[in-house]
C-alpha positions in Angstrom: 0.0 0.2 0.1 1.5 3.5 -0.7 1.5 6.4 1.5 -0.9 8.2 -0.4 -3.3 5.4 -0.1 -2.5 4.9 3.6 -3.2 8.8 3.6 -6.4 8.2 2.6 -7.4 5.5 4.4 -6.7 7.7 7.6 -8.4 10.4 6.4 -11.6 8.1 5.7 -11.6 6.1 8.9 -11.2 9.7 10.4 -14.1 11.0 8.8 -16.7 7.8 10.0 -15.3 8.5 13.4 -16.3 12.3 13.3 -19.7 11.1 11.3 -20.4 8.9 14.4 -18.8 11.3 16.8 -22.6 13.1 17.8 -22.6 14.8 21.1 -25.4 12.7 22.5 -23.6 9.7 23.6 -25.7 8.8 26.7 -28.5 8.8 24.1 -27.1 6.7 21.1 -25.4 4.0 23.9 -29.3 4.1 25.7 -30.6 3.7 21.9 -28.0 0.3 22.0 -28.8 -1.1 25.2 -32.7 -0.8 24.2 -32.4 -2.4 20.5 -29.8 -5.2 22.0 -32.6 -5.8 24.8 -35.4 -5.9 21.7 -33.3 -8.4 19.9 -33.0 -10.6 22.3 -37.0 -10.8 23.3 -37.3 -10.9 19.4 -35.0 -13.6 19.3 -36.6 -16.0 22.6 -40.0 -15.5 20.8 -38.8 -16.9 17.5 -37.6 -19.8 19.4 -40.2 -20.3 21.6 -41.1 -23.8 22.0 -38.4 -25.3 20.2 -35.1 -27.3 20.9 -33.0 -24.2 20.6 -31.9 -22.6 24.0 -31.8 -18.6 23.6 -29.4 -17.4 26.8 -29.4 -13.7 27.8 -26.0 -12.4 29.4 -24.8 -9.3 30.2 -21.6 -8.0 28.6 -19.4 -4.6 30.1 -18.0 -2.5 27.6 -15.3 0.1 27.8 -16.1 1.5 25.2 -13.2 3.3 22.9 -15.3 4.2 19.9 -16.8 6.8 22.1 -13.6 9.0 22.7 -14.4 11.9 20.5 -17.5 12.7 21.8 -17.1 12.1 25.9 -13.5 13.7 26.4 -14.5 15.3 29.7 -15.3 11.2 30.9 -13.0 9.1 29.4 -13.9 5.7 27.6 -17.8 5.0 27.9 -17.9 2.4 30.0 -21.9 0.5 29.9 -23.4 -2.6 30.2 -25.1 -4.6 27.5 -27.3 -7.7 26.7 -25.6 -10.5 25.0 -27.6 -13.1 23.3 -26.1 -16.9 22.9 -27.9 -19.6 20.8 -27.3 -23.6 21.8 -28.5 -26.7 19.7 -25.9 -29.3 20.8 -22.9 -28.8 20.1 -23.5 -25.9 17.8 -24.2 -22.3 18.6 -24.6 -18.2 17.7 -23.0 -15.9 19.7 -24.5 -11.8 19.3 -22.4 -10.3 21.0 -21.9 -6.3 21.2 -18.6 -4.8 20.0 -18.8 -1.0 20.4 -21.1 2.2 20.0 -19.2 3.5 16.8 -18.0 1.3 14.1 -16.7 3.0 11.0 -19.9 4.7 10.2 -21.9 2.4 11.6 -23.6 2.6 14.9 -24.7 0.0 17.3 -21.3 -2.4 16.1 -22.0 -6.1 17.1 -20.4 -9.2 16.2 -23.0 -12.9 15.4 -20.5 -15.9 15.4 -22.0 -18.9 13.8 -19.8 -21.7 15.7 -20.6 -24.6 13.9 -18.4 -27.2 11.8 -16.8 -24.3 10.1 -17.6 -21.2 11.9 -19.0 -17.7 9.8 -19.3 -14.4 11.5 -21.5 -11.7 10.3 -21.6 -8.3 11.7 -25.1 -6.1 12.6 -25.3 -2.5 13.5 -28.3 -0.3 14.2 -30.8 0.8 11.2 -32.1 4.4 11.2 -35.4 4.1 13.0 -35.6 0.5 14.0 -34.2 -2.7 13.4 -31.0 -4.0 12.6 -28.6 -3.9 9.1 -26.6 -7.4 8.7 -23.8 -8.1 6.5 -21.1 -10.8 6.0 -17.5 -10.0 7.8 -16.2 -10.0 4.2 -18.6 -7.6 2.9 -18.1 -3.4 2.9 -20.7 -1.4 5.1 -22.4 -0.5 1.5 -23.4 -4.1 1.5 -25.5 -3.8 4.3 -28.9 -4.9 4.3 -32.1 -4.9 6.8 -32.1 -7.7 8.7 -35.7 -9.9 8.6 -37.2 -12.7 10.3 -36.1 -14.7 7.3 -32.4 -13.3 6.7 -31.4 -14.0 10.1 -32.7 -17.7 9.8 -30.6 -18.0 6.7 -27.6 -16.8 8.7 -27.8 -19.0 11.5 -28.4 -22.2 8.9 -25.7 -24.4 10.2 -27.0 -24.6 13.9 -30.0 -27.0 12.2 
C-alpha cells in the first residue's frame, strides 16, 4: 500500500469516526442497549417452543469508540445484553462490541459456531431494527435484517 493510499485510508477512517461522534453519547448508548434488549426478546420469541436454547447475558463494555464525544469523562463504560443460541454442540453468539464502528452505529458481532464458523456484522438501522452483512463485505453491502435473513444466516445451527 502506498503512502498516499495509507493517508487517504486514515482520512476516511477519521471522517467515519467524526460522523459517528454525535453530542448525545448517553442517548446513543441507551438506544444501543434498548435495541439489544429488543433483539434478545425477539429472538427468544422466534425460538419459543423449540429445542434451541436462548440465553441472554450482560457484557461490560469499555467503549473506546466513544472517546471522540466523551473527552471530559474518558471512555464510556456500560452494560449491554448479549445473546447465545445453543443446539447441541452448535451455537450462535450475538455480542455487542462498540457503539461506533466506522460509519455504523451499534456494532455487534454474530458468530455462527458449527463445523466451520461464520461471522456476520450487525449494526443499528436508522429508525429501528438491524442491518446485517458478512464480515467480508463492506458497509455498503448492509441490508435490513429480516426474520428470513436471520434464519438464513444461522442455518448452520440446525
